[in-house]
C-alpha angles and dihedrals in degrees: 000000000000127000121226103222093190093060091046090050094051090049095053114098119251104262098180092067119069116230124243091265092057094048089048090052093047088053094048093044092050090047092052095046095045090048092056099048145345110275131187120234089256094050094051092046092050093047096049091044091051094044097044089053088053098042101043121057115219097004116163127235091248091053090051092049092049092050090050091048093049093049090050091049091049091050090055094043091056093043095240095113121064122141091198092056091043091053093048094051095044087049095054090045092047092051090049088052094054099257124147128237090255094053093046094050088046091055093045091051089052089052089054101255113152114259091236092053093047092049090053094047095051096043091096097049114123105216095191092056092046090052092051089050088052091048089051092053095045096040091243131147114352089008095053115131098194134058114275117244132164093270094051089045090054093048092050095048091046090053092052090048091050087050091059097256123136122247090253094056094048091048092049092051094048091053095042125116123235090247094055090048090052092048091052092045094050096045114090 
């Protein structure tokens, strides 16, 4: 008895196209994630990819990609996914938290925001103001509660460097008076 392989292949279900249940899950999962927090396109795509592999047994790579593409498209269609808006919001929050332009841009890059979008978003960040905010949070410079010695000065300058601030900004904030710091914080 011979087997006709052409007939067997035609009878097999199409495994590269997700079924309606999978598309419904992708839409609901995207809605849930986007309602909880702002995400970048990369973050949503990665989350849907990871969860689809966990949820559906024997799902093909092409099905996973189709579900991730569908979820991203859905996010854009409903207006809940926008990397430019994400970058602007994350930049404002980063500056208020005492992060430098460099640190904010690096974080945006890690989240999957395009380099040009991140560059535009961080263009308005005032590194001096962000450094003063960091100094206030860490009790450095004009907010210092202990006497300044060489060890303390090194510690403060190192913290500014790790935060992505240049040496000149770190030195300036370390030597700043409380009045100067208040003036910078109240401006803008």
